[in-house]
C-alpha positions in Angstrom: 240.3 58.7 -36.7 239.1 55.8 -38.8 238.7 55.8 -42.6 236.2 53.1 -43.8 237.0 50.9 -40.8 234.6 48.1 -41.8 234.9 48.5 -45.6 236.0 45.0 -46.3 235.0 43.1 -43.2 232.4 40.4 -42.7 229.3 41.4 -40.6 230.5 39.6 -37.4 233.9 41.4 -37.4 232.1 44.7 -38.3 229.9 44.3 -35.2 233.0 43.8 -33.0 234.5 47.0 -34.4 231.2 48.8 -33.7 231.3 47.6 -30.1 234.9 48.7 -29.7 234.0 52.2 -31.0 231.0 52.4 -28.6 233.2 51.4 -25.7 235.9 53.9 -26.5 233.4 56.7 -26.9 231.6 55.7 -23.7 235.0 56.0 -21.9 235.4 59.6 -23.2 237.3 59.2 -26.4 236.1 61.3 -29.4 236.1 59.5 -32.7 236.1 60.7 -36.3 234.9 58.0 -38.6 234.8 58.4 -42.4 232.4 55.9 -43.9 229.8 55.2 -46.6 228.2 52.6 -44.3 225.0 54.2 -43.1 224.5 51.6 -40.4 227.8 52.6 -38.8 227.0 56.3 -39.3 223.6 55.7 -37.6 225.4 54.8 -34.4 227.1 58.1 -34.1 225.9 60.9 -31.8 226.7 63.4 -34.5 226.9 63.0 -38.3 228.5 65.5 -40.6 227.8 64.9 -44.3 230.0 66.1 -47.1 228.8 66.7 -50.6 231.1 67.9 -53.4 233.8 68.6 -50.8 231.6 70.9 -48.7 229.6 70.3 -45.5 226.0 69.5 -46.5 223.4 71.4 -44.5 220.7 68.7 -44.7 
């Protein structure tokens, strides 16, 4: 589980974190990432959005 894993990082370090997450997932690890970073969310196989504390259906 990662909460805003790239929140205060420079772009180069963020890319390294993205790569680590991709490698871990490719090797069978499931990840839960909480983020406002839509670039990071866009890399996910599945995105669940919350709105006002509830799962948003769209």
